[in-house]
ZAKE-779989 format. One record per residue (C-alpha): x, y, z. Coordinates in steps of 0.001 Angstrom, whole numbers, plus 500000, padded with zeros to 6 digits. Layout:
! ZAKE-779989
   east  north     up
      X      Y      Z
...
! end
This chain:
! ZAKE-779989
   east  north     up
 151138 422341 585924
 151537 425549 583944
 149221 426277 580996
 149694 429017 578388
 146564 430191 576480
 147095 432153 573295
 144251 434499 572400
 143834 436238 569062
 143452 439762 570339
 144308 441627 573623
 140687 442329 574412
 139786 438691 574142
 142751 437629 576267
 141461 439914 579044
 137973 438275 578811
 139363 434719 578812
 141493 435478 581915
 138414 436946 583681
 136399 433854 582804
 139012 431476 584366
 139310 433214 587672
 140860 436141 589555
 143514 437300 587141
 146629 439406 587768
 147580 441721 584961
 151275 441663 584137
 153465 442873 581290
 156555 441879 579301
 158082 443913 576402
 155360 446390 576913
 152651 443771 576199
 150086 442969 578855
 149310 439345 579692
 147358 437660 582580
 148228 435237 585198
 145565 433105 587027
 146188 430716 589928
 143829 427718 589731
 143531 424434 591626
 145297 422793 588675
 148167 425196 588610
 149171 428430 587003
 147394 429669 583813
 149001 432316 581612
 146867 434158 579019
 148840 435897 576219
 147472 437823 573224
 148425 437837 569624
 147289 440685 567444
 145769 438605 564543
 148404 437164 562213
 151846 437702 563781
 153532 435447 561182
 153246 435617 557386
 154461 433739 554320
 157196 435105 552140
 159797 433764 549734
 162562 431936 551385
 165676 433997 551724
 164167 437000 549887
 163065 439997 551862
 162190 442198 548870
 159393 441849 546321
 160604 441099 542816
 159254 439942 539495
 160942 436489 539285
 158587 433560 538889
 157630 430828 539411
 158564 430696 543157
 157496 427878 545423
 160140 428105 548163
 158347 429848 550980
 158533 430064 554739
 156696 431548 557653
 158372 434692 559038
 157445 437217 561695
 155032 439605 559963
 157170 442607 560844
 159752 441237 558421
 157151 441008 555700
 154869 444024 556053
 155779 447596 556583
 154227 449172 559731
 153994 445818 561538
 156974 446410 563835
 154549 446552 566876
 153932 442788 566541
 157524 441983 567487
 156686 442722 571155
 153782 440275 571115
 155949 437514 569586
 158630 438133 572255
 156001 437997 574973
 154796 434601 573870
 158343 433331 573536
 159185 434421 577108
 155939 432998 578607
 156386 429630 576815
 159411 428792 578886
 158636 425913 581256
 155078 425600 580133
 153512 422103 580348
 150385 422589 578178
 149348 425059 575433
 145818 426146 574444
 144944 427802 571205
 142079 430124 572095
 142064 432042 568846
 138863 432231 566865
 137547 428794 566082
 138048 428692 562272
 140834 428074 559874
 142398 431501 560355
 142330 431275 564155
 143830 427831 563933
 146681 429090 561760
 147344 432137 563989
 147543 429958 567133
 149558 427157 565367
 152234 429630 564037
 152565 431184 567455
 153186 427670 568953
 155708 426687 566177
 157666 429933 565685
 157299 431560 569142
 156891 428602 571527
 159073 426082 569695
 156526 423150 569490
 154926 421691 566408
 151677 419719 567096
 151373 418652 563405
 154819 417228 562874
 155466 415914 566337
 152823 413682 568033
 154309 414368 571482
 153766 418077 571031
 150148 417472 569797
 149329 415873 573184
 150483 419074 574895
 148155 421257 572790
 144450 421842 573399
 141848 423888 571490
 139354 426252 573123
 136035 426365 571200
 133561 429245 571770
 131150 431304 569647
 130827 434314 571873
 133296 436054 574190
 130975 436440 577142
 132204 435211 580485
 129759 432273 580723
 130610 430906 577320
 134361 431442 577810
 134165 429710 581118
 132282 426757 579609
 134815 426499 576765
 137744 426506 579123
 136150 423763 581253
 135595 421652 578135
 138926 421980 576206
 139114 420076 572967
 142085 418202 571431
 144343 420007 568988
 142408 420616 565743
 144868 419129 563325
 142537 418985 560345
 141339 422567 560569
 144853 423773 561146
 146323 421875 558175
 143431 423090 555983
 144305 426698 556946
 147985 426270 556314
 147217 424692 552904
 144902 427571 551933
 147580 430093 552841
 150130 428299 550785
 147895 427900 547748
 146917 431546 547929
 150487 432568 547984
 151472 430282 545117
 148721 431612 542882
 148563 435234 544064
 152262 436043 544098
 153265 434115 540982
 150471 435203 538849
 150694 438796 540004
 154433 438769 539322
 153781 437379 535825
 151329 440094 535008
 153538 442817 536365
 156611 441429 534608
 154707 441378 531321
 154054 445162 531724
 157733 445838 532520
 158681 443890 529468
 157085 446687 527469
 158492 449489 529697
 155403 450068 531749
 155840 450225 535549
 152536 449264 537162
 151427 446521 539432
 148646 444063 538481
 147337 441100 540487
 145281 438072 540089
 144618 435168 542460
 143236 431750 542858
 139650 433022 543433
 140177 436553 542241
 140510 435330 538602
 137212 433520 538422
 135461 436309 540434
 136688 438857 537833
 135539 436590 534996
 132058 436538 536393
 131867 440347 536359
 133487 440579 532941
 131098 437983 531470
 128275 440013 532929
 129677 443137 531261
 130010 441329 527922
 126372 440292 528133
 125392 443942 528760
 127419 445289 525915
 126189 442532 523586
 122568 443138 524576
 120347 444408 521783
 117192 446035 523148
 114012 445141 521471
 110764 447194 521700
 107548 446090 523218
 104236 447884 523924
 102212 448122 527090
 098648 449265 527531
 097763 450426 531000
 094896 452146 532681
 094242 454256 535723
 090893 453213 537137
 088677 454224 540073
 086185 452620 542428
 086315 454241 545883
 090050 454781 545177
 092327 455016 542237
 094111 451812 541139
 096211 450659 538241
 095439 447935 535749
 097341 446567 532760
 096149 444674 529716
 096224 440890 530348
 098762 440366 527566
 101207 442457 529559
 103764 442919 526721
 102829 443287 523153
 105732 442339 520822
 104088 443506 517656
 103132 447205 517332
 100252 446672 514914
 098599 444176 517353
 099134 446585 520269
 097731 449482 518249
 094584 447584 517224
 093990 446659 520887
 094516 450191 522044
 092090 451513 519367
 089403 449256 520931
 089884 450601 524458
 090867 454220 524033
 088232 456698 524996
 086322 454086 527118
 085013 455589 530351
 084172 452442 532268
 084821 448765 532558
 083081 445883 534165
 084595 443491 536738
 084616 439924 535259
 086183 438075 538084
 087785 438561 541519
 090057 436042 543193
 091686 436312 546625
 094344 434034 547904
 095746 434019 551487
 099195 432460 552082
 101496 432150 554968
 104868 433802 554938
 107511 432128 557150
 109828 434122 559393
 113328 434710 558076
 116082 432221 558763
 118848 433281 561263
 121789 435201 559749
 124781 433529 558367
 127549 435965 557246
 126497 436182 553619
 122764 436920 554506
 123864 439554 557002
 126046 441220 554381
 123156 441178 551893
 120720 442730 554370
 123200 445317 555590
 123913 446374 552064
 120198 446455 551114
 118959 448411 554174
 121981 450487 555155
 124173 450570 552026
 127029 449164 554122
 129624 447227 552017
 130104 443505 552660
 133705 444107 553693
 132638 446768 556241
 129884 444528 557533
 132342 441869 558215
 134650 444298 560006
 131823 445621 562097
 130655 442106 562904
 134131 441218 564146
 134215 444324 566325
 130830 443522 567845
 131927 439935 568492
 135163 440980 570198
 133222 443281 572435
 130889 440524 573447
 127743 441856 571803
 127157 439119 569169
 128317 435654 568386
 131044 434829 565962
 130211 436387 562575
 132261 434267 560185
 129766 431425 560034
 127867 429624 557308
 125203 428386 559624
 121531 429478 559475
 120695 427520 562628
 120324 428537 566231
 120677 425611 568612
 118853 425494 571939
 122184 425338 573734
 122718 429087 573245
 119848 429708 575636
 117033 431536 573770
 115201 432550 577018
 118344 433842 578689
 119199 436059 575596
 115626 437345 575355
 115609 438177 579124
 118768 440253 578621
 117308 442043 575595
 114416 443229 577770
 116903 445483 579380
 117406 447413 576073
 114630 449922 575358
 114505 449294 571580
 113974 445526 571968
 112046 445393 575221
 108638 445000 573724
 109581 442371 571116
 111664 440293 573628
 108882 440407 576313
 106304 439273 573702
 108456 436238 572723
 109041 435414 576395
 105286 434992 576802
 105109 432294 574130
 104751 428712 575253
 107822 427544 573311
 110658 429166 571443
 111511 427645 568105
 113507 429634 565605
 112926 429170 561861
 116242 427564 561272
 117519 427393 557647
 119242 424520 555868
 122814 425840 555904
 125050 424487 558711
 128548 425047 560006
 130246 422552 562198
 132220 425243 564084
 129666 427852 564887
 125886 428535 565011
 124133 431350 563117
 124832 434951 564216
 122861 435987 567308
 123041 438786 569927
 124343 437877 573352
 122037 440298 575107
 124949 442342 576510
 124128 446057 576443
 126303 447705 573814
 128221 450848 574707
 129872 453542 572622
 128946 452097 569253
 129476 454134 566134
 126492 454884 563874
 127357 452088 561394
 128041 449598 564222
 124635 450379 565809
 122879 449775 562447
 124469 446338 562031
 123799 445437 565686
 120137 446506 565379
 119753 444377 562219
 121171 441410 563981
 118983 441729 567035
 115804 442276 565107
 116599 439360 562774
 117083 437234 565913
 113737 438286 567294
 111989 437790 563990
 113078 434124 563564
 111020 433170 566574
 107859 434977 565303
 104692 433397 564017
 104192 433142 560263
 102769 436306 558765
 099624 436087 556605
 099542 437942 553239
 096756 438120 550702
 097085 438410 546965
 094110 439709 544993
 093570 439475 541225
 090842 441331 539459
 090022 440924 535748
 088230 443888 534236
 086586 443925 530783
 087049 447103 528797
 085166 446879 525545
 085972 443197 525173
 089621 443498 526161
 090765 442046 529577
 092689 444194 532013
 094344 442790 535222
 094700 444586 538505
 096921 442898 541108
 096885 443678 544808
 098941 442577 547778
 098428 443245 551428
 099496 441991 554907
 096623 440476 556818
 098521 439487 559968
 101982 441056 560511
 103245 438661 563212
 107035 438335 562625
 107006 441562 560551
 106542 443491 563687
 109486 441841 565318
 111727 442582 562317
 110513 446239 562315
 111653 448491 559430
 113541 445565 557834
 110292 443868 556990
 109565 445712 553728
 106852 444284 551456
 104695 445792 548754
 101313 446850 549925
 099124 447380 546904
 095617 448001 548068
 092732 447509 545645
 089043 448517 546304
 086648 445940 547633
 085605 444894 544132
 083008 442214 543325
 082102 440500 540063
 079734 442649 538064
 080922 445992 539543
 081466 448886 537163
 084637 450872 537532
 085514 454283 536144
 088412 454724 533729
 090347 457939 534249
 092875 457356 531462
 094389 454687 529260
 098056 454846 528211
 099748 453294 525257
 103544 453149 525824
 106441 451851 523854
 109212 450408 526016
 112490 448635 525418
 113804 445396 526977
 116562 445993 529459
 120049 444466 529623
 121073 442196 532457
 121590 443970 535738
 125144 444639 536948
 126327 442978 540162
 126507 445018 543395
 129173 444117 545990
 126467 442192 547871
 125110 440271 544887
 128527 439266 543563
 129494 437840 547028
 126145 435919 547009
 126952 434542 543552
 130485 433518 544684
 128899 431575 547582
 126442 429852 545284
 129336 428780 543102
 131425 427711 546122
 134208 430095 545203
 136263 431479 548051
 135199 431378 551670
 132837 433340 553829
 135765 435243 555274
 137622 436039 552023
 134925 436910 549490
 134558 440529 550516
 138301 441074 550488
 138569 439581 546985
 135993 441958 545618
 137650 444842 547383
 140944 443944 545689
 139287 444030 542277
 138282 447702 542996
 141815 448613 544247
 143393 447133 541064
 141020 449217 538854
 139534 446023 537333
 136042 447182 538362
 134385 450524 539267
 130977 451762 540561
 128319 450706 543041
 126670 448852 540209
 129871 446956 539412
 131254 447726 535956
 134270 445912 534550
 136851 448452 533295
 138808 448186 530076
 141606 446753 532158
 139439 444229 533836
 138014 443089 530492
 141417 442933 528850
 142920 441058 531738
 140288 438362 531414
 140729 438228 527677
 144496 437885 528111
 144150 435128 530632
 141577 433318 528531
 144082 433311 525687
 147271 432516 527513
 146293 430687 530715
 142555 429834 530831
 143182 427494 533824
 143489 430634 536030
 139978 431553 535310
 138590 428026 535450
 135701 428107 538009
 135504 424319 538151
 139201 423923 539032
 138929 426618 541754
 135857 424954 543165
 137613 421574 543120
 140475 423012 545189
 137935 424273 547793
 136352 420806 547929
 139809 419195 548307
 140568 421555 551283
 137328 420464 552920
 138712 416909 552705
 141891 418167 554359
 139897 419573 557206
 138027 416392 557612
 141388 414502 557801
 140646 412531 554600
 143458 414149 552608
 146926 415702 553199
 147603 419303 552358
 150969 418512 550764
 149146 416577 547962
 147083 419597 546964
 150096 421943 547208
 152024 419593 544882
 149107 419546 542342
 149107 423360 542450
 152764 423596 541788
 152436 421365 538727
 149558 423343 537294
 151243 426726 537886
 154599 425582 536520
 152937 424777 533175
 150815 427894 533090
 153712 430188 533981
 156003 428677 531456
 153478 429630 528683
 153028 432991 530231
 156800 433684 530271
 157014 432661 526688
 154343 435255 525661
 155484 437951 528148
 155855 440763 525678
 152683 439985 523708
 150768 439909 527077
 152321 443192 528138
 151355 444919 524894
 147715 443575 525235
 147466 444960 528805
 149390 448232 528361
 146780 450280 526630
 143880 448983 528726
 145856 450018 531866
 145681 453608 530843
 142098 453437 529692
 141082 451975 533059
 142693 454793 534951
 140869 457339 532598
 137664 455490 533029
 137984 455594 536842
 138817 459353 536722
 135684 459942 534603
 133562 457963 537082
 134942 459911 540032
 135079 463281 538319
 133444 466504 539569
 132839 467828 536050
 134351 468874 532695
 137542 470894 532873
 136659 474442 531835
 140218 475092 530557
 140813 472310 528069
 137333 470914 527702
 138854 467456 527054
 139634 466244 530553
 137580 466122 533764
 138363 467652 537124
 139184 465053 539816
 140285 465227 543427
 144058 464588 543647
 146636 464616 546585
 149964 466408 546727
 152423 463758 548087
 154677 466478 549602
 152183 468663 551357
 149683 465777 551924
 146930 468071 550823
 144166 467553 548302
 143467 469708 545298
 141375 469629 542134
 143294 468671 538954
 142527 467878 535291
 142592 464251 534175
 144211 465492 530946
 147495 466272 532818
 150277 466950 531751
 148659 468255 528576
 146394 470396 530699
 147791 471834 533965
 144568 473174 535444
 144494 473007 539278
 142291 474527 541952
 142603 474353 545765
 140073 472596 547858
 139117 472881 551555
 141116 470196 553418
 138312 468975 555673
 135029 467433 554848
 133787 465006 552143
 133794 466368 548536
 130723 465479 546441
 129762 466801 542990
 126597 468904 542758
 126022 468048 539036
 125783 471768 538172
 128197 474483 536979
 128742 477898 538394
 126647 480548 536672
 129385 483104 537191
 132442 481324 535779
 131418 477917 534465
 133455 475805 536929
 131886 472740 538538
 130013 473162 541851
 130699 470909 544783
 129237 470069 548168
 131547 469878 551145
 130039 467624 553762
 131592 468285 557246
 131316 465962 560205
 128360 466754 562368
 126762 469055 559866
 123311 468168 558507
 123674 470311 555350
 126700 470665 553017
 128606 473867 552160
 128136 474376 548389
 130788 476270 546489
 132372 476934 543159
 135658 475140 542491
 137223 478253 540926
 139224 480033 543587
 139072 483250 541616
 135260 483176 541065
 133312 486214 542162
 131207 484037 544381
 134218 483460 546656
 133641 486946 548043
 130622 485431 549827
 132223 482226 550995
 135150 481186 553201
 138392 481089 551247
 139853 477707 550537
 143444 477054 551474
 145940 476345 548674
 147449 472945 548362
! end
């Protein structure tokens, strides 16, 4: 018997071959594959390179603005995307190796995307279809693993599963729906702009629309927010050490009431402790990481974007350092071998102490969370020693390892302390918090950050000194803007998108100039796009409809529903929506046209280095010369203002926030790789200060 295994990436193919037996490395069309002789026969292991087939309009090889379009087909990705010509060799390799094969194994990542990658390779490169042909299905197996370590791959190969029809069909359905919505709606928006002589590309998608509406609704709440005043009376007190206290009312909504209270306490030099209460409470260890919680922590502690965290996680997984990152599970099953992993971690200096401490425990029980995933456990380190990691990769790896260790720790003990102090008849509260027993905090290291507010050892009846009493007017604050991490968390709560796609969706909103900033702000274009869709096609923004589709696809995965039913329903919805859209095309274009330019201006202002000293109307922004491929400084008011200045071609350009005292041009910092301090310079090439600094090259 000859068996062909299709892996998702070349590096994984090599590991799978090594796990099966003594592999011979061979090549076809310049692509390496592996051959292993086993007691059952010959095993061939061939790699894909992610998706090697992609959907596009049937018979059309060029993007256009005609819509609606529902006639689509899977084609080699090199026919769909520029720069994907290298995939042709991988397709040809699989085609050649498929000849005379008795059994096929999809060993791509065990999720809907991996199922689709392997299925398309079988259908379009190997010529068999396990969904449409039951005989073909009997010849296809699925390899299910959560790490690419040799033991786990060997175990997965020895326990091959049947073809995963439900997961595959769900993945194919999702791709079809995303194409239907994304391409047709994006063409409709773009066509509306062209109807008013504006050549620009806009996009919206099945999940992208509701995600944008969440951000726009938040922006509306911020803009509609009317701050109201309140007054706070606080005191700095002393008893062995300084500590803060605040009037028990906390916020006074009426100024006259606050003023009367302040008049009773101002000038007081001491207060008397009326009561002291202490409360100890246990703090459980954190749950193991699922993808979303990893993205939140990486953003909070390292300022790494969710999209980059996912990319780093995938790299660590493919190198065998962590388990599969695209998981919804917060549970670590005993089958992964807790003790085995901890023993391996003792070989890494940074984790030796924590791992050895846990190995001395009588039993190992992680603090598993509620969320589960039928395909994969929570994210965990394999214990393999990482080599050659970049700084950002090491940060994410460190976070994963320490989280893993912390989940096995004992509950920490914290103490809260509340003191009520009488100041001339007015109660003031002082609140303290401290850690009594660190326990799992020590295992989580620097990621266990909690407020430590230490109060003196006060007792009822004690007299405390008052150093000062403040009377402050403050204003209520508008709702906070989303960050990349918090919007992804919100999408998960609302069951919009998938763990694998949410970060990409948010990244697309940035690329389309719908949103800007680390604290995500909806641009004029983003707001206007939502307003336009609310008016002309509210179904596209309907969160409930999008969520329903997600639930229906779960039913497809479970084999309770057919994907073609959901696709037909989507075609019906889109046909009606797009008919109305086409009818109002010019009106929509006019509504979007002005906001398109405002969004670009808004983004330029956000990314600017300072006011243009020539026209005083625009701002100086970094631009690129498409011919020379060099960057330079230009005015956002171009072509009205033609101010340009050359910039150094290497290093990261960051604004200083100051202007040159010699000529008035903005100052910038140039951060070069490997340098701990930046080079600060004036952006005016003719400035007198240039005599003291290296000369920048012209663009």
